[in-house]
Every structure is written in C-alpha cells, then in structure tokens.
DRENTOR-306139 format. One record per atom (N, C-alpha, C): residue in three letters; z, y, x. Coordinates in pm, whole numbers, plus 50000, padded with zeros to 5 digits. Layout:
alaZYX
...
END
This chain:
unk500084988350080
unk499965000449987
unk499885012350087
unk499405022350038
unk499345034850122
unk500645043850088
unk501145047850198
unk502315056850171
unk502095068650100
unk503085072050006
unk502845084149928
unk503765095549983
unk503335106549984
unk504025119750029
unk504425127049892
unk505805124249861
unk506115130649729
unk506365145949769
unk506495154749662
unk506745168349682
unk507995171649770
unk509105162949735
unk510315165649826
unk510725151449856
unk511035150549998
unk511495136050035
unk512845132849985
unk513585143249944
unk514945138649890
unk515125137749742
unk513985141249669
unk513985138749534
unk512645131449473
unk512845118149459
unk511725110449429
unk511895108649269
unk510815107349202
unk510595105949059
unk510615089849040
unk510885086148931
unk510835071348890
unk509505065648918
unk508325074148884
unk507065068248913
unk506875066849071
unk507255075649148
unk507225074249303
unk508035064349348
unk509225061549298
unk510165049149337
unk509365035149298
unk508885035949183
unk508155022049135
unk506945019949228
unk506325031149283
unk505055027549354
unk505595024249490
unk506755027049536
unk507325024049670
unk508145011749687
unk508445007049557
unk509584995849559
unk509174984249650
unk507824980449666
unk507504969249747
unk507734971749885
unk507364983049928
unk507564987650058
unk508894989050090
unk509924994349990
unk511324994349999
unk511844981450016
unk511344971049948
unk511814956849965
unk511554950750087
unk510354953550135
unk510134948550277
unk510514956750392
unk511364965950372
unk511914975350467
unk510924982750543
unk509714985050481
unk508604991150538
unk508305007250498
unk509355012750442
unk509345025750394
unk509245035150513
unk508325045650521
unk508435056050612
unk509795062050630
unk510235065050743
unk511565071550762
unk511825083950670
unk510805092250655
unk511005102550573
unk511165101150423
unk510995088750385
unk511195085350243
unk512345076450207
unk512945070350323
unk514035061350306
unk515255066650227
unk515645079050270
unk517025083850194
unk516785087450057
unk515585094550030
unk515185097349897
unk515115084949790
unk514485075849852
unk514415063449786
unk515815056749749
unk516605055049854
unk518065048549838
unk518745058749745
unk518615072049756
unk519485081149663
unk518965078449517
unk517715077649495
unk517195076449363
unk517765062449316
unk517665051649380
unk518175039549336
unk519565040549289
unk520275047549374
unk521855049049347
unk522085055249230
unk521225063449184
unk521365072049062
unk520675067948929
unk519745057648947
unk518745054648832
unk518945039848810
unk519515036748695
unk519825022448671
unk518555016348634
unk517605021648564
unk516335017648531
unk515485012548656
unk515455022148740
unk514725017448883
unk515385007948961
unk516705006148955
unk517664996649007
unk517254982848944
unk517224982748816
unk516764970148741
unk515494965848774
unk514474974948775
unk513054972348811
unk512864965448943
unk513554971949036
unk513574966249184
unk514314951749199
unk515344950949108
unk516004937249120
unk515024927049045
unk514414930748946
unk513484919548876
unk512394918148977
unk511724927149042
unk510614923349141
unk511184915049246
unk512444918949294
unk513024910349403
unk513204897049358
unk513924893649238
unk514124881149192
unk512774872849169
unk511794879449111
unk510514872249096
unk509894868249218
unk509834876449329
unk509284871349466
unk510154861649524
unk511494862849522
unk512334851249568
unk512074837749498
unk511884839049371
unk511534827049284
unk510194821349315
unk509214828449346
unk507834824049388
unk507904818749527
unk508614825149608
unk508804819049747
unk509284805549755
unk510104801949659
unk510894789549646
unk509774778549599
unk508654781649545
unk507704771649495
unk507274762749626
unk507044750149573
unk506664741649701
unk505304745549752
unk505084742749890
unk503924747549952
unk502724742649881
unk502684731249820
unk501464725349753
unk501144733749635
unk501774743049597
unk501624753049479
unk500324761849523
unk500064762649631
unk499004771149697
unk499384778049811
unk498494784749881
unk498674792149992
unk499664803849973
unk500734804250038
unk501554816150037
unk501714822949893
unk502374816449807
unk502474822949670
unk503224835949663
unk504204836249770
unk505084847749768
unk504154859249813
unk503364857949914
unk502474869049972
unk501564873049847
unk500974863049772
unk500044865949647
unk500854875849561
unk502174873549534
unk502774880949429
unk503064895149505
unk503414896249615
unk503704908749685
unk502394916949688
unk501204911749719
unk499914917849711
unk499564922749571
unk499984916049477
unk499694918949323
unk500484930449300
unk501744932349346
unk502554944649326
unk502034956049393
unk501624953049531
unk500964964349600
unk499644969749517
unk498924959749478
unk497674963849408
unk497864972049287
unk498964967349214
unk499434974249093
unk499754988149117
unk500564990349220
unk501105003749247
unk500165013749297
unk498975009249351
unk497905017049393
unk497075023049279
unk497155016949162
unk496295020949040
unk496925033948986
END
C-alpha cells in the first residue's frame, strides 16, 4: 500500500486509520504517522474494533493448513491492501 500523508500527522481520521491499518499491523507505518495512528486507536473504539477484526481474520487464515493454497495469510493481507487503495 502506498503511504498516505494526512493533513496532520497527529490527527488522523477514521478513514485514514482504516487505510493504514494493514501497515500498522505489520509494523510498517512511516515514523511520522505512528504516533497519530496509535493516538487515534486509543481514542476510537470503532477503529480499535476494526483493527482487531482484521488482525483476528489474518491470524485465523494463517493457521490454515499449507495445502489450503500458497500463503493464504499473505493473500488476505494483499486483499486488505488492495481494498485500502480504492
């Protein structure tokens, strides 16, 4: 996913957080967005729940047997990245 540059790195909207949640889960957020992302999650129950749901989905998919297909967890993460770019 391409990094977004919000109007203010300390004040992210729910939309911006939802677009960055995959990078946040992977620890791949640019340094200038980390604090704003963490602050938003601390104060927004809806975004925390959204992030927890995505995290749970990815963990479950990664537990699938390898014969379920090549890297199912990576396919899910790519689907989230693609969705966020739209």
